[in-house]
C-alpha positions as CSV (number, residue, x, y, z in Angstrom):
1,X,-60.8,-12.6,-8.2
2,X,-60.2,-16.3,-9.4
3,X,-57.3,-18.7,-9.0
4,X,-56.2,-17.9,-13.4
5,X,-56.5,-14.3,-13.2
6,X,-54.3,-14.4,-8.9
7,X,-51.9,-16.6,-11.8
8,X,-51.7,-14.2,-14.0
9,X,-51.0,-12.0,-11.8
10,X,-48.0,-13.1,-10.2
11,X,-46.6,-14.3,-13.1
12,X,-46.6,-10.3,-14.7
13,X,-45.1,-9.2,-11.8
14,X,-42.4,-12.1,-11.4
15,X,-41.6,-11.0,-15.3
16,X,-42.0,-7.5,-14.4
17,X,-39.1,-7.9,-11.7
18,X,-36.8,-9.9,-13.5
19,X,-37.0,-7.7,-15.9
20,X,-35.8,-4.8,-13.9
21,X,-32.9,-6.7,-12.4
22,X,-31.3,-7.1,-15.4
23,X,-29.6,-5.0,-18.6
24,X,-30.9,-4.9,-21.9
25,X,-29.9,-8.0,-24.0
26,X,-28.9,-5.3,-26.8
27,X,-27.1,-2.4,-27.2
28,X,-24.9,0.0,-28.8
29,X,-21.5,-0.3,-26.4
30,X,-20.0,-2.4,-24.1
31,X,-21.3,-1.3,-20.8
32,X,-18.9,0.3,-18.0
33,X,-18.4,-2.0,-15.1
34,X,-16.0,-2.5,-11.6
35,X,-12.9,-4.5,-11.2
36,X,-13.4,-6.5,-7.7
37,X,-12.1,-4.1,-5.1
38,X,-8.3,-4.7,-4.4
39,X,-5.9,-2.7,-2.3
40,X,-2.8,-1.1,-3.1
41,X,0.8,-0.3,-1.2
42,X,0.2,4.1,-0.5
43,X,4.8,5.4,-0.5
44,X,4.3,7.9,2.1
45,X,7.8,7.5,3.5
46,X,11.4,5.5,3.3
47,X,10.8,3.1,4.8
48,X,8.9,2.0,2.8
49,X,11.1,2.1,-0.4
50,X,13.5,-0.7,1.3
51,X,9.9,-3.1,2.3
52,X,9.5,-2.9,-1.5
53,X,13.4,-3.3,-2.1
54,X,12.9,-6.8,0.5
55,X,10.2,-8.2,-1.1
56,X,11.8,-7.1,-4.6
57,X,14.9,-9.1,-3.3
58,X,12.8,-12.0,-2.0
59,X,11.2,-12.4,-5.3
60,X,13.9,-12.4,-7.8
61,X,15.7,-15.0,-5.5
62,X,12.6,-17.6,-6.1
63,X,12.8,-16.5,-9.8
64,X,16.7,-17.1,-9.8
65,X,16.5,-20.3,-8.3
66,X,18.5,-22.5,-10.1
67,X,19.9,-19.8,-12.9
68,X,22.6,-18.1,-10.9
69,X,25.7,-20.7,-10.4
70,X,28.4,-19.7,-9.5
71,X,28.0,-15.7,-10.8
72,X,27.1,-12.4,-9.9
73,X,24.8,-10.0,-10.2
74,X,25.4,-6.3,-11.4
75,X,23.0,-3.3,-11.0
76,X,24.1,-0.8,-12.9
77,X,23.9,2.7,-11.0
78,X,23.8,5.5,-13.9
79,X,23.2,8.4,-11.7
80,X,21.4,11.7,-11.9
81,X,17.9,9.9,-11.3
82,X,14.4,10.4,-9.5
83,X,15.9,10.4,-6.1
84,X,13.5,7.2,-5.6
85,X,14.9,5.4,-8.4
86,X,18.6,6.2,-7.0
87,X,17.2,5.2,-3.2
88,X,15.4,1.9,-4.4
89,X,19.4,0.5,-6.4
90,X,20.6,1.6,-3.7
91,X,18.0,-0.6,-1.0
92,X,17.7,-3.3,-3.3
93,X,21.8,-4.0,-3.4
94,X,21.6,-4.4,0.2
95,X,18.6,-6.4,0.5
96,X,20.3,-8.8,-2.1
97,X,23.7,-9.0,-0.5
98,X,22.2,-9.6,2.9
99,X,20.7,-12.8,1.9
100,X,23.6,-14.4,0.5
101,X,23.4,-13.2,-3.5
102,X,26.2,-12.1,-4.6
103,X,26.8,-8.6,-6.6
104,X,29.1,-7.5,-8.2
105,X,30.4,-3.7,-9.2
106,X,31.8,-5.4,-13.1
107,X,29.8,-6.4,-15.1
108,X,32.3,-9.2,-16.2
109,X,30.7,-12.9,-15.7
110,X,27.3,-11.6,-14.2
111,X,23.8,-10.8,-14.5
112,X,23.1,-7.6,-15.2
113,X,19.4,-6.5,-13.0
114,X,18.1,-3.4,-14.8
115,X,15.9,-1.1,-12.8
116,X,12.9,0.4,-14.7
117,X,10.4,3.4,-13.6
118,X,7.6,5.0,-15.0
119,X,5.2,7.7,-13.0
120,X,1.5,7.8,-13.9
121,X,-1.0,10.5,-13.3
122,X,-4.6,9.9,-13.0
123,X,-7.9,11.9,-13.2
124,X,-8.8,12.9,-9.6
125,X,-12.3,11.7,-10.1
126,X,-12.1,8.2,-10.3
127,X,-14.4,7.7,-7.2
128,X,-13.4,5.1,-4.0
129,X,-16.5,3.9,-2.6
130,X,-15.6,1.0,-0.5
131,X,-18.5,0.6,2.0
132,X,-17.0,-0.8,5.6
133,X,-19.9,-3.6,6.0
134,X,-20.9,-3.8,10.0
135,X,-19.9,-0.3,10.7
136,X,-23.9,-0.1,12.2
137,X,-23.1,-2.9,14.1
138,X,-19.5,-2.0,16.2
139,X,-21.5,1.4,16.7
140,X,-24.3,-0.7,18.4
141,X,-22.0,-2.8,20.1
142,X,-19.8,0.8,21.8
143,X,-23.1,2.3,22.6
144,X,-23.5,-1.2,24.9
145,X,-20.9,-1.2,26.2
146,X,-21.1,2.6,27.2
147,X,-24.4,1.9,28.5
148,X,-23.0,-2.1,30.3
149,X,-20.1,0.2,31.8
150,X,-22.3,3.0,33.6
151,X,-25.2,0.4,35.1
152,X,-22.6,-1.1,35.9
153,X,-20.2,1.2,37.9
154,X,-20.5,1.5,41.5
155,X,-19.5,5.4,42.0
156,X,-21.2,7.2,44.6
157,X,-22.3,10.8,44.0
158,X,-20.4,12.3,47.0
159,X,-18.1,15.4,46.2
160,X,-15.2,13.2,47.1
161,X,-16.0,11.5,43.0
162,X,-13.5,12.6,40.9
163,X,-15.2,14.1,37.5
164,X,-12.7,12.1,35.8
165,X,-13.4,8.8,37.7
166,X,-16.8,9.2,36.5
167,X,-15.7,9.3,33.3
168,X,-13.7,6.9,33.1
169,X,-16.9,4.0,31.6
170,X,-17.3,6.6,28.6
171,X,-14.4,6.6,27.8
172,X,-13.0,2.8,27.9
173,X,-16.3,2.0,25.8
174,X,-15.2,4.9,22.9
175,X,-11.5,3.1,23.3
176,X,-13.1,-0.4,22.8
177,X,-15.4,0.9,19.8
178,X,-12.3,2.4,18.0
179,X,-10.5,-0.8,18.3
180,X,-13.7,-2.9,17.3
181,X,-13.5,-0.4,14.0
182,X,-9.7,-0.1,13.5
183,X,-8.4,-3.3,14.7
184,X,-11.0,-6.4,13.8
185,X,-13.0,-4.9,11.1
186,X,-9.5,-4.0,9.3
187,X,-10.0,-0.3,8.9
188,X,-7.2,1.1,10.1
189,X,-4.9,-0.1,7.4
190,X,-6.7,1.9,5.0
191,X,-4.2,4.9,4.2
192,X,-5.6,8.6,5.1
193,X,-6.5,10.8,2.4
194,X,-8.2,10.6,-0.5
195,X,-7.1,8.0,-3.8
196,X,-3.4,9.6,-5.5
197,X,-3.6,10.7,-8.6
198,X,0.0,9.6,-8.8
199,X,1.4,6.2,-9.8
200,X,4.5,4.0,-10.0
201,X,5.3,1.5,-12.5
202,X,8.1,-0.4,-10.5
203,X,9.7,-3.1,-12.6
204,X,13.2,-5.3,-12.0
205,X,14.5,-7.5,-14.8
206,X,17.7,-9.9,-14.6
207,X,19.3,-10.2,-18.0
208,X,21.8,-13.3,-18.7
209,X,23.7,-12.0,-22.7
210,X,20.3,-9.4,-23.7
211,X,17.8,-13.2,-22.8
212,X,15.5,-12.3,-19.6
213,X,15.5,-15.0,-16.9
214,X,13.5,-13.1,-14.0
215,X,11.1,-9.9,-13.4
216,X,9.2,-8.8,-11.2
217,X,6.9,-5.5,-12.0
218,X,5.0,-4.4,-9.2
219,X,2.7,-1.0,-8.9
220,X,2.6,1.9,-5.8
221,X,0.4,4.5,-5.0
222,X,2.9,8.0,-4.5
223,X,1.3,11.3,-2.4
224,X,0.8,13.6,-5.1
225,X,2.6,16.3,-3.2
226,X,6.3,14.4,-2.9
227,X,6.6,14.8,-6.9
228,X,10.4,16.2,-6.0
229,X,11.2,12.5,-4.9
230,X,9.6,11.1,-8.1
231,X,9.2,12.9,-10.5
232,X,10.1,16.4,-10.5
233,X,14.0,17.2,-10.2
234,X,16.7,14.1,-10.4
235,X,18.5,12.8,-7.5
236,X,21.5,14.6,-6.1
237,X,23.1,11.8,-4.8
238,X,25.2,11.8,-1.8
239,X,26.7,13.8,0.3
240,X,30.4,14.7,1.7
241,X,31.1,15.2,4.9
242,X,33.4,17.5,5.6
243,X,35.6,16.7,9.4
244,X,38.2,18.7,11.4
245,X,40.6,16.7,13.8
246,X,43.4,15.4,15.3
247,X,43.2,12.2,13.5
248,X,43.1,14.6,9.8
249,X,46.2,16.7,11.4
250,X,43.8,19.5,12.0
251,X,43.3,19.9,7.9
252,X,39.3,19.4,6.9
253,X,39.4,15.7,5.6
254,X,36.2,13.3,4.1
255,X,34.6,10.5,5.5
């Protein structure tokens, strides 16, 4: 094969490889592509409601710098809403008060904080397809750790040595692998289970005479089996406990 033939063959192969790695120049519809991978918080406990209320409070305070003056904030509590919304309102009030922001129960001369909430249900066939690079390396490190500890241990085979002591190097190696994967590789921060079908859009807007002066919106996953907290029924509000005691004169009283 002469030089000209070899050069032509190389160019043909290069063109073929380039063509295989590209999309068609013309098409009847745009090709569907993915967004870059991102993280989204999943609400799994009432404490998480408190955490997001703290985040909203911090963000709103930053947005209101120089806009509040000597005025207060007022957060309406209409009642009869979903349990999550009522709980979030209460926690947001607490977070603002703890940070020194004046919050009034009266609308007079106050800026109104409007909390809006929507639940969305998506199909269950959304694929996560998150690959954790380095898993094979981590496994190899764990196996090496087990082998190394087993080789270094100076444990006799006499009957006086317990089986538990002999297993110690293996257990230590497995624990090291678990720590490496969950802590160093970060896999431990991901929630268990499939991608939830339910998502929440939560927005807090601060208005002054019908003009929005601050606004924050966030999206969260919710557990699909916790419909009663988020979208199935209204919140029931607080419960008054009936107590009897000497300080009540022996009669039922409310605290």
